[in-house]
Biotite code that builds the C-alpha atoms (Angstrom):
import biotite.structure as struc

atoms = struc.array([
    struc.Atom([30.088, 116.582, 36.276], chain_id="A", res_id=1, res_name="MET", atom_name="CA", element="C"),
    struc.Atom([29.505, 115.857, 32.608], chain_id="A", res_id=2, res_name="LEU", atom_name="CA", element="C"),
    struc.Atom([26.364, 113.755, 32.827], chain_id="A", res_id=3, res_name="PHE", atom_name="CA", element="C"),
    struc.Atom([24.505, 112.177, 35.677], chain_id="A", res_id=4, res_name="SER", atom_name="CA", element="C"),
    struc.Atom([21.400, 110.209, 36.357], chain_id="A", res_id=5, res_name="PHE", atom_name="CA", element="C"),
    struc.Atom([19.704, 109.243, 39.582], chain_id="A", res_id=6, res_name="TYR", atom_name="CA", element="C"),
    struc.Atom([20.063, 105.660, 40.779], chain_id="A", res_id=7, res_name="ASP", atom_name="CA", element="C"),
    struc.Atom([16.970, 104.669, 42.806], chain_id="A", res_id=8, res_name="ASP", atom_name="CA", element="C"),
    struc.Atom([18.648, 101.706, 44.480], chain_id="A", res_id=9, res_name="GLU", atom_name="CA", element="C"),
    struc.Atom([21.453, 103.497, 46.280], chain_id="A", res_id=10, res_name="ASP", atom_name="CA", element="C"),
    struc.Atom([20.244, 107.131, 46.244], chain_id="A", res_id=11, res_name="ASP", atom_name="CA", element="C"),
    struc.Atom([23.287, 108.351, 44.355], chain_id="A", res_id=12, res_name="SER", atom_name="CA", element="C"),
    struc.Atom([24.030, 109.830, 40.980], chain_id="A", res_id=13, res_name="SER", atom_name="CA", element="C"),
    struc.Atom([26.436, 108.323, 38.493], chain_id="A", res_id=14, res_name="VAL", atom_name="CA", element="C"),
    struc.Atom([28.774, 110.545, 36.485], chain_id="A", res_id=15, res_name="GLU", atom_name="CA", element="C"),
    struc.Atom([29.779, 109.705, 32.928], chain_id="A", res_id=16, res_name="LEU", atom_name="CA", element="C"),
    struc.Atom([33.107, 110.956, 31.635], chain_id="A", res_id=17, res_name="ASP", atom_name="CA", element="C"),
    struc.Atom([32.931, 112.058, 28.007], chain_id="A", res_id=18, res_name="TYR", atom_name="CA", element="C"),
    struc.Atom([36.719, 112.365, 27.798], chain_id="A", res_id=19, res_name="GLY", atom_name="CA", element="C"),
    struc.Atom([38.610, 115.132, 26.046], chain_id="A", res_id=20, res_name="THR", atom_name="CA", element="C"),
    struc.Atom([38.633, 116.567, 22.536], chain_id="A", res_id=21, res_name="GLU", atom_name="CA", element="C"),
    struc.Atom([41.464, 114.169, 21.642], chain_id="A", res_id=22, res_name="ALA", atom_name="CA", element="C"),
    struc.Atom([39.014, 111.270, 22.109], chain_id="A", res_id=23, res_name="ASP", atom_name="CA", element="C"),
    struc.Atom([36.806, 112.482, 19.229], chain_id="A", res_id=24, res_name="TYR", atom_name="CA", element="C"),
    struc.Atom([37.447, 112.125, 15.511], chain_id="A", res_id=25, res_name="SER", atom_name="CA", element="C"),
    struc.Atom([35.946, 114.131, 12.667], chain_id="A", res_id=26, res_name="PRO", atom_name="CA", element="C"),
    struc.Atom([33.161, 112.241, 10.939], chain_id="A", res_id=27, res_name="VAL", atom_name="CA", element="C"),
    struc.Atom([32.108, 112.406, 7.307], chain_id="A", res_id=28, res_name="ASP", atom_name="CA", element="C"),
    struc.Atom([28.957, 114.474, 6.806], chain_id="A", res_id=29, res_name="TYR", atom_name="CA", element="C"),
    struc.Atom([27.355, 111.987, 4.414], chain_id="A", res_id=30, res_name="GLN", atom_name="CA", element="C"),
    struc.Atom([27.990, 109.168, 6.900], chain_id="A", res_id=31, res_name="LYS", atom_name="CA", element="C"),
    struc.Atom([26.264, 111.135, 9.679], chain_id="A", res_id=32, res_name="MET", atom_name="CA", element="C"),
    struc.Atom([23.252, 111.921, 7.514], chain_id="A", res_id=33, res_name="LEU", atom_name="CA", element="C"),
    struc.Atom([22.843, 108.565, 5.762], chain_id="A", res_id=34, res_name="ARG", atom_name="CA", element="C"),
    struc.Atom([23.674, 106.292, 8.713], chain_id="A", res_id=35, res_name="ASN", atom_name="CA", element="C"),
    struc.Atom([22.454, 108.341, 11.661], chain_id="A", res_id=36, res_name="ALA", atom_name="CA", element="C"),
    struc.Atom([20.426, 105.465, 13.111], chain_id="A", res_id=37, res_name="ASP", atom_name="CA", element="C"),
    struc.Atom([23.401, 103.075, 12.901], chain_id="A", res_id=38, res_name="ASP", atom_name="CA", element="C"),
    struc.Atom([25.926, 105.415, 14.501], chain_id="A", res_id=39, res_name="ILE", atom_name="CA", element="C"),
    struc.Atom([23.579, 107.218, 16.906], chain_id="A", res_id=40, res_name="MET", atom_name="CA", element="C"),
    struc.Atom([25.272, 107.563, 20.280], chain_id="A", res_id=41, res_name="GLY", atom_name="CA", element="C"),
    struc.Atom([28.764, 107.697, 18.792], chain_id="A", res_id=42, res_name="ASP", atom_name="CA", element="C"),
    struc.Atom([31.107, 110.520, 19.678], chain_id="A", res_id=43, res_name="GLY", atom_name="CA", element="C"),
    struc.Atom([31.768, 112.885, 16.770], chain_id="A", res_id=44, res_name="VAL", atom_name="CA", element="C"),
    struc.Atom([33.838, 116.008, 16.164], chain_id="A", res_id=45, res_name="LYS", atom_name="CA", element="C"),
    struc.Atom([32.193, 118.710, 14.072], chain_id="A", res_id=46, res_name="VAL", atom_name="CA", element="C"),
    struc.Atom([34.430, 121.451, 12.698], chain_id="A", res_id=47, res_name="VAL", atom_name="CA", element="C"),
    struc.Atom([32.958, 124.268, 10.686], chain_id="A", res_id=48, res_name="GLY", atom_name="CA", element="C"),
    struc.Atom([31.479, 127.747, 10.493], chain_id="A", res_id=49, res_name="THR", atom_name="CA", element="C"),
    struc.Atom([28.402, 128.930, 12.369], chain_id="A", res_id=50, res_name="VAL", atom_name="CA", element="C"),
    struc.Atom([25.686, 129.727, 9.862], chain_id="A", res_id=51, res_name="LEU", atom_name="CA", element="C"),
    struc.Atom([22.970, 130.484, 12.417], chain_id="A", res_id=52, res_name="GLN", atom_name="CA", element="C"),
    struc.Atom([22.902, 130.663, 16.229], chain_id="A", res_id=53, res_name="ILE", atom_name="CA", element="C"),
    struc.Atom([20.128, 130.849, 18.791], chain_id="A", res_id=54, res_name="GLU", atom_name="CA", element="C"),
    struc.Atom([21.791, 131.876, 22.039], chain_id="A", res_id=55, res_name="ASN", atom_name="CA", element="C"),
    struc.Atom([19.961, 131.334, 25.298], chain_id="A", res_id=56, res_name="ASN", atom_name="CA", element="C"),
    struc.Atom([21.669, 132.676, 28.402], chain_id="A", res_id=57, res_name="LYS", atom_name="CA", element="C"),
    struc.Atom([19.939, 130.363, 30.880], chain_id="A", res_id=58, res_name="TYR", atom_name="CA", element="C"),
    struc.Atom([19.328, 127.190, 28.911], chain_id="A", res_id=59, res_name="SER", atom_name="CA", element="C"),
    struc.Atom([20.411, 125.364, 25.773], chain_id="A", res_id=60, res_name="ASN", atom_name="CA", element="C"),
    struc.Atom([21.749, 127.196, 22.749], chain_id="A", res_id=61, res_name="SER", atom_name="CA", element="C"),
    struc.Atom([21.379, 125.831, 19.241], chain_id="A", res_id=62, res_name="TYR", atom_name="CA", element="C"),
    struc.Atom([23.507, 126.456, 16.185], chain_id="A", res_id=63, res_name="CYS", atom_name="CA", element="C"),
    struc.Atom([23.637, 125.383, 12.573], chain_id="A", res_id=64, res_name="LEU", atom_name="CA", element="C"),
    struc.Atom([27.215, 124.598, 11.619], chain_id="A", res_id=65, res_name="VAL", atom_name="CA", element="C"),
    struc.Atom([28.321, 124.513, 7.998], chain_id="A", res_id=66, res_name="GLU", atom_name="CA", element="C"),
    struc.Atom([30.918, 121.777, 7.464], chain_id="A", res_id=67, res_name="MET", atom_name="CA", element="C"),
    struc.Atom([33.568, 121.833, 4.741], chain_id="A", res_id=68, res_name="ASN", atom_name="CA", element="C"),
    struc.Atom([32.473, 125.300, 3.572], chain_id="A", res_id=69, res_name="GLY", atom_name="CA", element="C"),
    struc.Atom([29.376, 123.708, 2.012], chain_id="A", res_id=70, res_name="ASP", atom_name="CA", element="C"),
    struc.Atom([25.969, 125.188, 2.809], chain_id="A", res_id=71, res_name="VAL", atom_name="CA", element="C"),
    struc.Atom([24.468, 121.777, 1.953], chain_id="A", res_id=72, res_name="ASP", atom_name="CA", element="C"),
    struc.Atom([26.432, 120.165, 4.813], chain_id="A", res_id=73, res_name="GLN", atom_name="CA", element="C"),
    struc.Atom([24.702, 121.573, 7.882], chain_id="A", res_id=74, res_name="LEU", atom_name="CA", element="C"),
    struc.Atom([24.714, 120.067, 11.380], chain_id="A", res_id=75, res_name="VAL", atom_name="CA", element="C"),
    struc.Atom([22.330, 121.173, 14.134], chain_id="A", res_id=76, res_name="LEU", atom_name="CA", element="C"),
    struc.Atom([24.104, 121.324, 17.498], chain_id="A", res_id=77, res_name="VAL", atom_name="CA", element="C"),
    struc.Atom([22.569, 121.680, 20.963], chain_id="A", res_id=78, res_name="ARG", atom_name="CA", element="C"),
    struc.Atom([24.922, 123.298, 23.462], chain_id="A", res_id=79, res_name="ILE", atom_name="CA", element="C"),
    struc.Atom([24.089, 123.140, 27.150], chain_id="A", res_id=80, res_name="GLU", atom_name="CA", element="C"),
    struc.Atom([25.129, 126.194, 29.147], chain_id="A", res_id=81, res_name="ASP", atom_name="CA", element="C"),
    struc.Atom([27.980, 124.301, 30.859], chain_id="A", res_id=82, res_name="LYS", atom_name="CA", element="C"),
    struc.Atom([29.584, 123.515, 27.468], chain_id="A", res_id=83, res_name="TYR", atom_name="CA", element="C"),
    struc.Atom([29.144, 127.015, 26.051], chain_id="A", res_id=84, res_name="TYR", atom_name="CA", element="C"),
    struc.Atom([32.475, 128.845, 25.507], chain_id="A", res_id=85, res_name="PRO", atom_name="CA", element="C"),
    struc.Atom([33.444, 132.001, 27.392], chain_id="A", res_id=86, res_name="LYS", atom_name="CA", element="C"),
    struc.Atom([33.318, 133.994, 24.152], chain_id="A", res_id=87, res_name="ASN", atom_name="CA", element="C"),
    struc.Atom([29.807, 134.391, 22.773], chain_id="A", res_id=88, res_name="LYS", atom_name="CA", element="C"),
    struc.Atom([29.244, 132.352, 19.607], chain_id="A", res_id=89, res_name="ILE", atom_name="CA", element="C"),
    struc.Atom([28.174, 134.483, 16.667], chain_id="A", res_id=90, res_name="ILE", atom_name="CA", element="C"),
    struc.Atom([27.433, 133.896, 12.988], chain_id="A", res_id=91, res_name="LYS", atom_name="CA", element="C"),
    struc.Atom([30.668, 133.343, 11.082], chain_id="A", res_id=92, res_name="GLY", atom_name="CA", element="C"),
    struc.Atom([32.626, 131.894, 14.022], chain_id="A", res_id=93, res_name="ASP", atom_name="CA", element="C"),
    struc.Atom([34.772, 128.863, 13.323], chain_id="A", res_id=94, res_name="HIS", atom_name="CA", element="C"),
    struc.Atom([33.841, 126.192, 15.894], chain_id="A", res_id=95, res_name="VAL", atom_name="CA", element="C"),
    struc.Atom([35.039, 122.803, 17.027], chain_id="A", res_id=96, res_name="THR", atom_name="CA", element="C"),
    struc.Atom([32.303, 120.798, 18.700], chain_id="A", res_id=97, res_name="ILE", atom_name="CA", element="C"),
    struc.Atom([32.726, 117.380, 20.289], chain_id="A", res_id=98, res_name="CYS", atom_name="CA", element="C"),
    struc.Atom([29.483, 115.628, 21.016], chain_id="A", res_id=99, res_name="GLY", atom_name="CA", element="C"),
    struc.Atom([27.190, 112.678, 20.719], chain_id="A", res_id=100, res_name="ILE", atom_name="CA", element="C"),
    struc.Atom([25.330, 112.058, 17.465], chain_id="A", res_id=101, res_name="LEU", atom_name="CA", element="C"),
    struc.Atom([21.647, 112.000, 18.393], chain_id="A", res_id=102, res_name="SER", atom_name="CA", element="C"),
    struc.Atom([20.123, 111.172, 15.021], chain_id="A", res_id=103, res_name="GLY", atom_name="CA", element="C"),
    struc.Atom([18.699, 113.750, 12.640], chain_id="A", res_id=104, res_name="THR", atom_name="CA", element="C"),
    struc.Atom([16.313, 116.683, 12.975], chain_id="A", res_id=105, res_name="LYS", atom_name="CA", element="C"),
    struc.Atom([14.116, 118.469, 10.500], chain_id="A", res_id=106, res_name="GLU", atom_name="CA", element="C"),
    struc.Atom([13.717, 122.214, 10.506], chain_id="A", res_id=107, res_name="TYR", atom_name="CA", element="C"),
    struc.Atom([11.912, 124.733, 8.353], chain_id="A", res_id=108, res_name="GLU", atom_name="CA", element="C"),
    struc.Atom([14.095, 126.911, 6.144], chain_id="A", res_id=109, res_name="THR", atom_name="CA", element="C"),
    struc.Atom([13.535, 130.624, 5.592], chain_id="A", res_id=110, res_name="VAL", atom_name="CA", element="C"),
    struc.Atom([11.852, 129.756, 2.291], chain_id="A", res_id=111, res_name="LEU", atom_name="CA", element="C"),
    struc.Atom([9.443, 127.379, 4.050], chain_id="A", res_id=112, res_name="GLY", atom_name="CA", element="C"),
    struc.Atom([11.063, 124.135, 2.887], chain_id="A", res_id=113, res_name="ASP", atom_name="CA", element="C"),
    struc.Atom([11.921, 121.247, 5.213], chain_id="A", res_id=114, res_name="GLU", atom_name="CA", element="C"),
    struc.Atom([15.579, 120.289, 5.659], chain_id="A", res_id=115, res_name="ASN", atom_name="CA", element="C"),
    struc.Atom([16.885, 117.218, 7.507], chain_id="A", res_id=116, res_name="GLU", atom_name="CA", element="C"),
    struc.Atom([20.316, 117.493, 9.133], chain_id="A", res_id=117, res_name="VAL", atom_name="CA", element="C"),
    struc.Atom([22.440, 115.493, 11.600], chain_id="A", res_id=118, res_name="PRO", atom_name="CA", element="C"),
    struc.Atom([21.782, 116.458, 15.238], chain_id="A", res_id=119, res_name="TYR", atom_name="CA", element="C"),
    struc.Atom([24.622, 116.534, 17.785], chain_id="A", res_id=120, res_name="VAL", atom_name="CA", element="C"),
    struc.Atom([24.535, 117.144, 21.545], chain_id="A", res_id=121, res_name="ASP", atom_name="CA", element="C"),
    struc.Atom([27.746, 118.884, 22.599], chain_id="A", res_id=122, res_name="ALA", atom_name="CA", element="C"),
    struc.Atom([29.363, 117.125, 25.559], chain_id="A", res_id=123, res_name="CYS", atom_name="CA", element="C"),
    struc.Atom([32.699, 118.923, 25.846], chain_id="A", res_id=124, res_name="ILE", atom_name="CA", element="C"),
    struc.Atom([33.312, 122.681, 26.067], chain_id="A", res_id=125, res_name="LYS", atom_name="CA", element="C"),
    struc.Atom([32.904, 124.204, 22.599], chain_id="A", res_id=126, res_name="VAL", atom_name="CA", element="C"),
    struc.Atom([35.890, 126.022, 21.064], chain_id="A", res_id=127, res_name="ARG", atom_name="CA", element="C"),
    struc.Atom([35.200, 129.039, 18.890], chain_id="A", res_id=128, res_name="ASN", atom_name="CA", element="C"),
    struc.Atom([37.273, 131.622, 17.032], chain_id="A", res_id=129, res_name="SER", atom_name="CA", element="C"),
    struc.Atom([36.699, 134.297, 14.436], chain_id="A", res_id=130, res_name="GLN", atom_name="CA", element="C"),
])
């Protein structure tokens, strides 16, 4: 089950099929950041290197992915446990993430500055390699 919600009228849940990795295309970083409100809800493929990871064994994990080898092209990704790969994700891993663009998020950098980045909810099992 990839996604479900409860339907009050017939006491059942409805499953949404997010497809396979082949159904997702890479998206331009600038397009995601500049037009996040216009393309929110679209399926995107993010390919890059993990810059930072917050692993949580029993809940969502979050990672900052550097696209195109550019530290100024970061994407924040939320990974539910069911989409987390068998191999633990660590800093420096190369990842392919298929998900739904959910707008942008701001976070505080180590130096105390604010940074706004595209925010993606993974909806297919994440692939990672060293």
